[in-house]
Structures are given as C-alpha cells and as structure tokens.
Backbone bond lengths (Angstrom), bond angles and torsions (degrees), N, CA, C in turn:
res aa  C-N    CA-C-N  psi(-1)  N-CA   C-N-CA  omega(-1)  CA-C   N-CA-C  phi
1 M - - - 1.370 - - 1.560 110.70 -
2 N 1.332 114.94 -46.74 1.460 122.84 179.11 1.577 110.24 -57.94
3 L 1.328 113.27 -39.62 1.447 118.00 -177.90 1.577 109.73 -67.88
4 I 1.359 115.08 -44.08 1.455 116.94 174.21 1.500 113.13 -59.38
5 R 1.254 116.97 -44.32 1.510 123.72 179.59 1.551 107.62 -57.49
6 S 1.364 114.96 -47.37 1.447 119.01 -174.46 1.541 108.56 -63.35
7 V 1.394 119.15 -43.08 1.423 124.27 -178.44 1.520 107.10 -61.38
8 L 1.367 118.01 -46.89 1.456 120.19 -177.99 1.571 111.80 -60.19
9 H 1.343 115.17 -40.94 1.480 116.70 -178.81 1.516 111.10 -68.49
10 L 1.324 117.33 -38.17 1.504 118.99 173.85 1.500 112.43 -60.08
11 L 1.335 117.85 -40.05 1.436 121.60 176.94 1.513 109.87 -64.68
12 W 1.334 115.86 -44.10 1.463 121.64 -179.65 1.534 110.23 -55.95
13 M 1.341 114.33 -47.87 1.509 117.45 -178.04 1.551 107.63 -65.62
14 G 1.318 116.70 -44.10 1.432 120.11 -178.92 1.497 115.10 -60.10
15 I 1.299 116.32 -40.89 1.478 124.48 -179.99 1.500 109.72 -67.79
16 T 1.367 118.13 -44.77 1.450 122.74 -173.87 1.541 112.93 -79.95
17 V 1.375 117.59 -29.77 1.476 119.97 -173.96 1.574 111.15 -71.35
18 I 1.328 116.78 -29.50 1.447 116.40 -176.23 1.590 111.07 -65.87
19 P 1.370 118.98 -56.01 1.460 114.36 177.88 1.473 113.87 -62.19
20 W 1.366 119.67 -34.74 1.445 120.86 179.97 1.533 109.81 -63.08
21 A 1.325 116.20 -48.84 1.511 117.91 -176.64 1.489 109.12 -62.97
22 T 1.336 116.64 -42.63 1.479 119.33 179.11 1.551 110.43 -59.13
23 A 1.297 119.07 -41.24 1.463 121.05 -179.13 1.604 107.76 -66.13
24 V 1.271 116.51 -37.62 1.467 117.58 178.83 1.522 111.71 -65.71
25 L 1.395 114.97 -43.78 1.442 116.04 179.63 1.559 114.25 -65.24
26 V 1.355 112.29 -36.30 1.481 115.65 178.08 1.573 113.19 -66.97
27 A 1.403 110.75 -35.77 1.444 114.63 -174.60 1.476 113.93 -86.04
28 S 1.290 117.78 -14.68 1.483 120.99 -171.22 1.554 115.04 -60.07
29 P 1.371 118.93 -33.36 1.477 115.71 -179.72 1.536 110.74 -71.44
30 F 1.306 117.67 -13.67 1.533 119.43 -168.84 1.545 106.52 -119.43
31 A 1.269 125.17 -23.67 1.491 123.74 -172.79 1.494 110.16 -96.18
32 S 1.310 117.04 153.01 1.450 122.46 178.02 1.510 107.53 -74.10
33 S 1.374 116.79 162.62 1.457 118.86 -178.82 1.523 111.44 -67.31
34 T 1.367 118.11 -28.93 1.408 119.50 174.05 1.555 113.88 -65.16
35 R 1.356 114.09 -41.10 1.442 120.17 179.01 1.479 110.53 -63.66
36 L 1.330 117.64 -44.18 1.505 121.57 179.34 1.509 108.83 -61.42
37 Y 1.307 115.69 -43.03 1.507 120.95 -179.34 1.497 109.57 -54.93
38 W 1.339 119.15 -50.92 1.439 120.22 -174.70 1.512 111.78 -71.91
39 M 1.397 117.49 -25.84 1.432 118.12 169.36 1.532 113.67 -61.26
40 C 1.280 111.57 -41.90 1.492 118.36 178.87 1.557 111.66 -67.45
41 A 1.324 113.56 -42.81 1.501 119.52 179.11 1.534 111.42 -61.82
42 H 1.339 112.93 -30.35 1.491 116.61 179.21 1.620 110.89 -69.39
43 W 1.338 113.11 -37.92 1.418 117.77 175.36 1.560 111.95 -64.18
44 L 1.332 115.19 -44.73 1.438 117.35 177.81 1.518 112.26 -59.18
45 G 1.400 117.17 -36.56 1.380 118.58 171.60 1.538 116.60 -59.94
46 V 1.311 115.33 -31.16 1.456 121.20 176.80 1.538 107.75 -71.89
47 A 1.339 119.68 -38.29 1.476 120.03 177.43 1.478 110.50 -69.13
48 V 1.316 120.70 -41.16 1.452 123.98 178.50 1.549 109.63 -62.93
49 A 1.314 116.57 -44.66 1.497 120.01 -179.67 1.516 108.73 -64.00
50 G 1.336 118.26 -36.58 1.424 119.44 177.07 1.541 109.49 -68.86
51 G 1.349 119.00 -31.89 1.464 117.36 173.30 1.446 113.79 -66.90
52 K 1.276 117.18 -32.87 1.483 118.87 177.61 1.501 112.90 -67.98
53 V 1.359 115.93 -43.33 1.441 120.09 -173.99 1.608 108.19 -77.84
54 L 1.323 114.21 -49.81 1.477 119.83 -173.51 1.523 115.63 -80.42
55 L 1.324 112.01 -39.30 1.543 117.17 -178.08 1.470 115.55 -97.24
56 G 1.349 114.40 -18.51 1.469 120.30 -176.57 1.507 116.03 71.10
57 I 1.430 110.12 31.22 1.517 117.73 178.79 1.532 107.20 -99.09
58 R 1.332 115.19 128.73 1.440 118.22 178.82 1.544 107.90 -128.30
59 N 1.374 113.85 146.22 1.456 119.88 -179.69 1.569 109.32 -92.24
60 R 1.261 113.92 142.80 1.500 121.42 171.58 1.548 106.06 -124.88
61 V 1.281 116.55 108.51 1.478 124.49 -170.19 1.491 109.12 -108.31
62 T 1.387 113.96 130.29 1.486 119.19 174.34 1.543 105.12 -131.15
63 G 1.299 113.93 158.26 1.463 124.60 175.22 1.548 116.46 81.97
64 M 1.299 115.40 23.09 1.528 118.13 177.66 1.493 108.77 -62.31
65 E 1.301 121.11 -26.27 1.375 124.21 -179.52 1.572 113.37 -65.89
66 N 1.361 111.50 -19.50 1.563 115.67 179.26 1.493 115.98 -80.40
67 L 1.317 113.44 -4.99 1.528 118.72 -179.60 1.573 108.45 -76.85
68 P 1.384 113.18 141.81 1.463 115.89 176.56 1.581 110.09 -59.09
69 T 1.312 112.83 151.62 1.475 121.37 173.96 1.506 112.20 -111.03
70 G 1.305 119.28 153.51 1.378 120.98 178.17 1.509 110.03 113.02
71 E 1.333 119.11 142.86 1.467 123.80 -172.08 1.551 110.48 -61.46
72 K 1.363 115.86 -37.72 1.465 119.40 -173.87 1.528 111.83 -107.02
73 A 1.380 115.74 6.09 1.494 117.61 176.08 1.468 110.19 -68.72
74 S 1.378 113.61 128.71 1.473 119.72 -177.11 1.479 112.69 -116.24
75 A 1.359 115.14 160.38 1.462 120.89 175.18 1.563 106.00 -160.50
76 V 1.362 109.20 158.98 1.498 117.23 170.73 1.578 106.27 -105.17
77 L 1.291 112.36 120.81 1.539 118.73 179.07 1.531 106.94 -94.31
78 L 1.377 112.37 122.96 1.439 120.43 177.98 1.548 107.20 -112.33
79 V 1.374 110.71 119.45 1.554 114.79 -165.53 1.502 109.64 -123.91
80 K 1.406 112.89 142.69 1.435 118.26 170.25 1.551 107.76 -65.82
81 H 1.303 115.60 136.81 1.481 120.09 -178.33 1.459 110.15 -120.67
82 Q 1.398 114.23 113.88 1.435 121.64 179.41 1.538 114.11 -118.92
83 S 1.386 113.51 -22.72 1.488 115.13 -177.44 1.500 108.59 -164.87
84 T 1.339 113.67 179.85 1.510 117.66 178.34 1.530 113.52 -70.74
85 W 1.323 115.40 -17.60 1.405 122.01 -177.22 1.534 113.38 -54.08
86 E 1.284 120.71 -48.01 1.466 121.04 -177.73 1.510 114.46 -70.27
87 T 1.324 113.79 -27.60 1.462 115.45 178.14 1.537 108.23 -70.77
88 F 1.347 120.17 -28.09 1.456 120.74 174.69 1.503 112.95 -81.11
89 A 1.349 116.50 -39.27 1.509 122.57 -169.39 1.566 110.92 -76.43
90 L 1.357 116.81 -40.58 1.486 117.07 -171.87 1.517 113.86 -59.67
91 P 1.311 120.34 -46.63 1.527 119.05 178.61 1.556 113.47 -58.42
92 T 1.364 117.06 -27.03 1.410 119.67 176.38 1.536 114.71 -73.14
93 L 1.298 114.02 -17.62 1.492 120.47 -172.33 1.522 111.71 -103.23
94 M 1.366 118.44 -28.52 1.467 121.10 -170.18 1.553 108.00 -86.30
95 P 1.400 114.48 143.83 1.443 119.40 -179.32 1.549 113.44 -80.42
96 H 1.321 117.77 -9.58 1.443 122.39 -177.94 1.494 108.95 -113.35
97 P 1.320 120.40 155.65 1.495 120.95 169.42 1.552 108.08 -62.25
98 L 1.308 113.89 145.00 1.509 120.29 174.77 1.499 110.41 -111.79
99 A 1.301 116.04 147.35 1.396 124.24 173.80 1.514 108.50 -117.42
100 Y 1.333 116.17 110.18 1.468 119.78 179.15 1.516 109.64 -79.07
101 V 1.340 115.97 148.13 1.438 124.27 164.17 1.467 109.57 -95.30
102 F 1.296 124.26 111.05 1.475 123.45 -169.02 1.543 110.58 -139.49
103 K 1.313 119.45 156.42 1.444 123.84 177.42 1.483 112.42 -68.82
104 K 1.277 117.44 136.85 1.476 123.73 -169.10 1.582 109.50 -63.55
105 E 1.354 116.69 -20.81 1.505 118.23 -175.93 1.528 109.16 -64.24
106 L 1.317 120.58 -19.96 1.464 121.60 179.22 1.514 110.73 -66.79
107 L 1.264 115.38 -21.67 1.483 119.58 -176.16 1.516 111.37 -69.06
108 R 1.336 116.56 -16.99 1.476 121.66 175.82 1.471 118.82 -85.61
109 V 1.359 114.67 -7.88 1.437 118.85 -178.68 1.538 108.14 -70.18
110 P 1.374 118.27 125.49 1.433 120.09 -174.55 1.574 112.98 -54.27
111 F 1.276 115.49 139.67 1.493 124.34 178.66 1.527 113.13 62.03
112 F 1.369 118.47 -61.98 1.496 117.63 178.98 1.483 111.96 -61.71
113 G 1.306 120.21 -51.01 1.410 122.48 179.08 1.487 115.06 -63.08
114 W 1.428 112.36 -40.02 1.465 116.79 -179.55 1.532 110.87 -59.48
115 A 1.353 113.60 -41.84 1.500 117.01 178.24 1.494 114.12 -66.44
116 M 1.390 115.90 -39.90 1.416 119.99 178.47 1.507 112.14 -58.97
117 G 1.294 117.13 -33.83 1.483 124.25 -179.92 1.437 112.68 -64.13
118 R 1.351 117.93 -16.70 1.475 122.70 178.62 1.528 110.67 -89.70
119 L 1.283 118.34 -10.65 1.447 121.73 -176.46 1.530 110.73 -90.27
120 D 1.319 117.37 153.51 1.497 120.94 -179.52 1.570 108.35 -86.53
121 M 1.370 113.73 80.49 1.391 120.92 -178.10 1.531 108.22 -125.14
122 I 1.284 118.10 -177.37 1.460 124.48 -175.09 1.498 111.11 -113.44
123 H 1.281 120.56 96.64 1.429 122.58 178.11 1.514 108.18 -100.95
124 I 1.320 117.40 133.09 1.488 121.71 -171.11 1.523 109.77 -128.03
125 D 1.339 115.12 161.40 1.443 123.86 177.79 1.541 104.20 -106.72
126 R 1.431 113.75 108.38 1.415 117.22 -177.88 1.503 115.43 -62.89
127 E 1.293 118.98 -22.64 1.447 122.77 -177.86 1.526 112.37 -73.84
128 H 1.317 117.22 -14.19 1.429 123.49 179.38 1.527 109.58 -120.45
129 R 1.252 114.90 74.79 1.475 122.76 -170.48 1.530 113.95 -56.78
130 T 1.346 115.89 -47.49 1.481 115.73 -179.23 1.522 113.24 -63.55
131 E 1.289 117.64 -41.19 1.473 122.59 177.11 1.544 107.91 -60.87
132 A 1.390 116.16 -47.11 1.389 121.11 -177.55 1.594 112.43 -60.80
133 L 1.342 118.28 -40.13 1.440 120.13 177.49 1.521 110.88 -67.70
134 R 1.319 115.37 -36.38 1.478 117.65 179.62 1.549 108.95 -65.82
135 K 1.285 114.99 -39.37 1.512 118.57 -178.53 1.517 111.54 -67.53
136 V 1.342 115.00 -38.76 1.472 116.57 179.72 1.468 108.19 -67.51
137 T 1.333 120.90 -38.10 1.515 121.28 -178.51 1.500 108.89 -66.28
138 E 1.344 116.10 -51.56 1.510 120.55 -175.04 1.548 111.50 -63.27
139 Q 1.274 117.16 -52.55 1.485 117.68 -177.01 1.462 109.78 -75.46
140 G 1.316 120.06 -32.85 1.477 121.12 -180.00 1.531 110.08 -65.11
141 R 1.338 119.25 -39.98 1.435 121.16 175.05 1.451 111.59 -61.11
142 R 1.372 120.07 -46.23 1.453 119.49 179.92 1.518 114.07 -63.35
143 L 1.347 116.64 -39.80 1.445 120.60 -179.26 1.583 110.96 -70.80
144 L 1.243 117.76 -43.61 1.477 119.55 176.94 1.556 112.05 -59.84
145 G 1.373 112.79 -37.74 1.477 115.74 176.45 1.531 113.48 -65.25
146 Q 1.321 119.55 -16.23 1.362 123.15 178.54 1.557 114.49 -98.70
147 G 1.376 113.81 6.58 1.456 118.62 -178.57 1.428 115.23 85.11
148 V 1.373 120.96 6.79 1.471 122.94 179.20 1.497 103.65 -87.79
149 W 1.366 113.53 142.36 1.478 119.78 -177.75 1.624 105.81 -96.72
150 V 1.316 114.60 128.05 1.467 119.35 176.51 1.514 105.88 -87.82
151 I 1.342 113.00 136.67 1.445 124.28 -179.18 1.425 108.90 -118.79
152 M 1.339 118.28 128.45 1.459 124.79 178.38 1.502 113.98 -136.42
153 F 1.285 116.71 153.43 1.506 123.39 175.27 1.497 106.86 -104.46
154 P 1.340 121.10 101.52 1.485 124.62 -173.15 1.525 111.42 -62.90
155 E 1.313 117.67 -22.19 1.464 115.61 176.18 1.492 114.17 -87.41
156 G 1.311 114.08 -3.53 1.493 118.09 169.16 1.492 116.50 85.62
157 T 1.275 119.51 -27.65 1.485 123.11 -177.36 1.516 109.96 -150.69
158 R 1.226 117.68 177.18 1.532 123.30 177.62 1.571 107.05 -71.32
159 I 1.295 117.19 130.68 1.480 123.85 179.46 1.506 110.46 -110.11
160 P 1.356 115.32 130.88 1.528 116.47 -179.62 1.536 109.01 -60.16
161 R 1.347 111.05 156.21 1.479 120.46 179.45 1.588 108.57 -55.10
162 G 1.310 113.95 137.59 1.421 121.85 175.23 1.543 113.46 78.58
163 E 1.358 118.21 5.03 1.411 119.37 179.48 1.523 110.02 -115.94
164 K 1.395 117.06 166.99 1.383 121.04 179.74 1.569 106.43 -132.58
165 G 1.333 114.37 131.90 1.453 119.64 175.41 1.483 112.11 -87.25
166 S 1.292 115.29 -175.17 1.504 122.54 176.77 1.550 107.61 -85.99
167 Y 1.312 119.96 116.04 1.335 126.16 177.83 1.533 116.10 -72.89
168 Q 1.303 121.95 118.56 1.407 126.99 -177.05 1.517 108.73 -92.40
169 S 1.391 115.32 154.40 1.502 117.19 -171.82 1.572 111.65 -104.31
170 S 1.305 117.34 11.78 1.534 117.18 -177.63 1.528 110.64 -64.83
171 G 1.384 118.40 -34.04 1.421 118.39 -177.74 1.567 109.03 -70.46
172 A 1.338 116.21 -43.54 1.449 119.34 177.37 1.574 111.31 -63.16
173 R 1.321 115.99 -37.91 1.437 117.89 177.76 1.477 113.06 -62.49
174 L 1.354 116.00 -42.11 1.489 119.95 175.56 1.459 109.50 -57.52
175 A 1.334 118.13 -52.04 1.530 120.49 -177.93 1.508 114.04 -55.74
176 I 1.338 112.61 -41.67 1.536 117.90 178.63 1.509 109.32 -65.67
177 D 1.331 120.36 -42.69 1.438 121.64 -176.58 1.582 111.22 -64.12
178 C 1.311 111.86 -33.01 1.504 116.92 -175.21 1.456 110.69 -97.38
179 G 1.306 122.14 -6.93 1.502 125.50 176.06 1.534 112.03 71.49
180 V 1.391 117.11 36.98 1.439 120.09 -178.98 1.533 108.39 -122.70
181 P 1.313 116.68 156.31 1.479 116.87 -176.86 1.499 113.12 -76.21
182 V 1.312 116.68 166.24 1.409 123.54 172.60 1.563 110.19 -105.18
183 I 1.328 116.16 137.47 1.499 116.77 177.06 1.536 106.48 -117.78
184 P 1.376 117.39 112.34 1.415 121.05 175.14 1.541 111.53 -76.90
185 I 1.325 116.82 140.57 1.486 123.95 179.32 1.523 109.87 -131.69
186 A 1.322 114.28 129.06 1.477 120.85 176.48 1.521 105.73 -104.61
187 V 1.381 116.83 140.82 1.458 123.79 -175.53 1.536 107.03 -139.16
188 T 1.349 119.83 129.09 1.406 124.24 176.47 1.522 114.57 -104.12
189 S 1.321 116.49 38.84 1.462 120.93 -173.29 1.503 113.51 -64.66
190 A 1.380 118.27 -26.81 1.436 119.23 179.75 1.539 115.03 -65.22
191 R 1.340 119.09 -12.14 1.406 120.44 175.46 1.563 111.27 -65.92
192 C 1.373 114.55 -26.39 1.445 119.13 -175.63 1.501 111.94 -116.86
193 W 1.409 114.92 -32.39 1.445 120.04 -176.42 1.545 106.94 -126.68
194 P 1.302 120.29 80.84 1.472 120.57 -174.54 1.514 113.07 -64.88
195 R 1.303 116.23 156.32 1.484 121.83 -173.70 1.561 108.40 -59.75
196 K 1.335 115.36 126.24 1.446 124.05 176.17 1.593 112.21 65.78
197 A 1.227 116.97 14.51 1.486 117.66 -178.17 1.493 109.59 -91.45
198 F 1.350 118.86 140.71 1.439 124.52 174.21 1.609 109.01 -80.90
199 V 1.324 117.24 -44.24 1.452 118.35 -176.00 1.530 107.48 -87.84
200 K 1.351 110.79 125.65 1.432 120.06 177.57 1.592 111.45 -101.99
201 R 1.293 114.90 161.09 1.479 121.35 -179.43 1.501 112.89 -118.35
202 P 1.321 118.50 145.66 1.467 120.06 177.08 1.516 109.63 -69.37
203 G 1.313 118.87 153.03 1.420 122.57 177.13 1.505 113.88 157.88
204 I 1.337 116.58 -169.15 1.439 122.77 178.24 1.474 112.53 -105.85
205 V 1.310 115.75 132.87 1.542 122.01 173.93 1.520 103.52 -103.40
206 D 1.317 112.75 121.03 1.501 116.25 173.10 1.476 109.36 -87.85
207 I 1.347 116.63 134.60 1.425 124.00 172.94 1.499 107.32 -123.98
208 S 1.353 114.49 105.17 1.467 122.39 -177.55 1.484 112.00 -107.80
209 I 1.415 113.87 119.57 1.506 120.39 -173.68 1.563 103.80 -100.76
210 G 1.379 114.87 120.69 1.420 118.97 -172.93 1.584 110.80 -86.76
211 P 1.269 117.57 173.01 1.478 122.02 178.57 1.538 110.22 -67.25
212 P 1.335 115.22 147.40 1.430 118.05 178.52 1.560 111.45 -61.50
213 L 1.311 115.70 142.72 1.403 121.32 179.12 1.578 109.21 -110.87
214 A 1.330 115.50 121.69 1.437 120.03 -178.91 1.515 110.85 -65.68
215 T 1.281 118.83 145.35 1.495 122.28 -177.76 1.543 111.80 -119.67
216 T 1.278 119.85 -17.02 1.440 122.08 -174.22 1.519 111.03 -58.64
217 G 1.351 111.89 129.42 1.465 117.49 178.31 1.501 116.95 69.87
218 R 1.279 115.24 13.55 1.510 117.70 -175.35 1.553 109.67 -111.02
219 K 1.340 116.42 163.53 1.445 122.00 175.24 1.539 110.97 -88.28
220 A 1.363 115.41 149.44 1.463 116.63 -177.91 1.508 112.92 -63.99
221 H 1.292 118.54 -41.99 1.490 121.31 178.82 1.589 110.17 -60.15
222 E 1.327 116.08 -35.84 1.402 119.19 -177.99 1.563 112.11 -65.34
223 V 1.366 111.11 -45.95 1.494 117.43 -179.69 1.540 108.61 -68.38
224 T 1.327 119.49 -38.20 1.434 121.19 177.46 1.499 112.84 -61.56
225 R 1.300 116.71 -41.07 1.428 118.91 -178.51 1.591 109.44 -67.59
226 E 1.309 117.09 -36.05 1.451 117.68 176.35 1.510 114.37 -68.69
227 V 1.388 113.77 -34.07 1.519 116.42 174.04 1.484 110.99 -66.03
228 E 1.348 116.60 -41.23 1.475 122.45 -178.52 1.548 108.86 -62.34
229 A 1.303 116.39 -47.07 1.444 120.24 -178.42 1.507 112.48 -62.07
230 W 1.377 114.35 -42.23 1.562 113.22 -177.18 1.537 107.56 -70.83
231 I 1.375 115.93 -47.66 1.520 116.98 -175.68 1.543 112.26 -56.73
232 E 1.356 115.00 -48.69 1.491 119.04 -177.23 1.473 114.45 -67.22
233 A 1.363 117.90 -36.26 1.483 120.09 173.97 1.552 110.95 -66.79
234 E 1.334 118.20 -36.60 1.435 121.32 177.55 1.546 111.57 -71.04
235 M 1.298 114.61 -36.86 1.465 116.38 172.99 1.570 114.22 -60.27
236 L 1.261 114.16 -39.75 1.416 121.52 177.18 1.531 113.32 -64.69
237 R 1.330 114.27 -38.78 1.535 123.38 177.33 1.531 107.25 -67.50
238 L 1.360 120.75 -48.83 1.429 124.02 -173.80 1.464 114.16 -75.62
239 D 1.349 119.51 -31.71 1.489 122.62 -172.17 1.526 108.14 -133.59
240 P 1.312 119.81 58.54 1.498 121.41 -170.94 1.567 111.08 -63.49
241 E 1.345 119.14 -28.05 1.437 117.96 179.88 1.462 115.88 -68.35
242 A 1.359 116.23 -15.83 1.467 123.09 177.17 1.504 111.68 -81.33
243 Y 1.313 117.40 -11.61 1.458 122.92 179.93 1.544 112.84 -123.41
244 P 1.299 118.21 74.28 1.448 118.36 -171.36 1.492 114.04 -60.38
245 D 1.324 117.16 -24.82 1.464 122.23 179.32 1.526 105.55 -110.11
246 G 1.295 116.11 67.49 1.506 121.30 -174.89 1.518 112.78 -61.69
247 Q 1.265 121.81 -39.12 1.448 121.55 -177.17 1.536 110.75 -65.79
248 A 1.302 117.42 -38.81 1.439 122.28 174.97 1.502 111.15 -62.22
249 H 1.344 117.05 -40.61 1.423 117.62 177.72 1.523 114.16 -62.58
250 R 1.363 115.01 -41.09 1.414 121.01 175.60 1.515 111.65 -60.39
251 S 1.253 118.23 -42.22 1.485 119.99 -174.27 1.510 108.92 -66.18
252 R 1.356 117.82 -34.22 1.443 119.92 -179.48 1.529 113.45 -67.83
253 L 1.328 115.43 -11.97 1.477 119.02 -177.39 1.482 110.56 -98.14
254 R 1.323 120.67 -10.16 1.449 124.42 179.19 1.515 109.59 -83.35
255 P 1.386 114.54 148.06 1.413 116.50 -178.24 1.525 111.90 -56.08
256 G 1.328 113.57 129.58 1.505 116.83 -174.26 1.498 115.23 83.06
257 G 1.395 118.40 -6.19 1.406 121.37 -176.70 1.524 113.38 -78.39
C-alpha cells in the first residue's frame, strides 16, 4: 500500500509541476520576484496537500510565536535536513518569502529547476567553496535587507534519521554579518520520508521552531554550537525512538563532549 501511495504522489507532483513551472516561466519577465515566489509556494502547498491525502503525512508545527514579526524583520533559519519534505513544507508555513541556499545542479531538473532559476535565491557551486561563501554573504545581505528570510541547512545535506552531521558555521556567519537573529528548526521528516527513499510512510512530521538566538557581538562557531545543541536536543525529545542511546547523544552536544 505504501508503495502505491508513493507512486501516486510522485505522479501527482509530476502532473502538477509542469503547468505550474510553465506559468512561472511565462510570468517571469513581467512579475515581481515576490509574486513569483508566492506562485511557487502555492505549488508547494499543492505538493504538501497531496502528501497529506496520498501519503498520509501530516505536519505538527510548534513555536510559530518564535518567528520575527514585522514586514522588514529578518532572520536566518537553520534547519535540520532529513528529506525533501521540509524543503516543500517550510515555504507554505512561513509568513515571509524564503531564499534557499542550494546547489546549482538543481537548476537542471526539468520544470522544477527551471522555475527555481527564476526565483531570487542563492544557488552555489559546492566545488568552489570560497566563491560560494562570498555569494552567500553578498546575496544574503541583500535579501535580508529586503525582509526575505534566508534558509540554510547547517549540516549541508540530508542526514539519516537518528544521526547528526557536521554543523557548518556559514549560516551563523551570515546572520552575524547582517545583524539578524538565527532561528533553529528541528524536523522529524525521516520518520515518514527517509533519506533517498522512494517508499514513504504515513505519520506525523514534527516541525519545531526554536527561540531566536541573538548574534550581535558573537563568534560564528559559538552561535553554531548553540544551534546544534538546541536542534539535536529537540530531535531527541521529538523522536526518541531514533536515538536508542539518548544519554550518549546528549553528552556529545555538551562542550567538550
């Protein structure tokens, strides 16, 4: 049954993405970047709604009160990355446009990538790290100044359930440079949509939005360590069965652990 559901959802996304992407490409010379973004967010809502109906995946969101308020209030969102699900779901939940930092290879994906290329986001070449960091800083500063929230995955890639990647400090460094807070976000999407898995399972994905972390006058590695500690402790709380040795997991997050 889960295999059939997964095939149907893939077909649903394929059928709906073609007219959506075509509309974005046609509108791009005439529409503002904000208008194009919300057109794309609407399709992501269609994909998430299809996931709810066809896959039986539902979101349970907490901590929305921790998000900045105000039209020009900015933040850098640092998110646990376990699957494609959170990349689809988060734009449908956030009140501000988001700018993802993503690898440029995604721009070659038919229709989906072509439409992404029309959005004001930050696509980088991972093979040229220095240039990529410069691009994140320059474009991130401009976008944050416009009230767009920059979203990054500090572990750099999708991480299997119950595991922790190496947290990188580029997101914290951007927030410090721009004088905006960091918002840590924990996501348990791998319970339903495992990393690189075709077959998905019904269930609840917890999306927990943490309190804003001040960055003024702080070091990037210090902020990153705080983000890591909050996200991983929250993952343990939300998905304890994924961490059979929970105490050892906690100890690794303590300074010197």
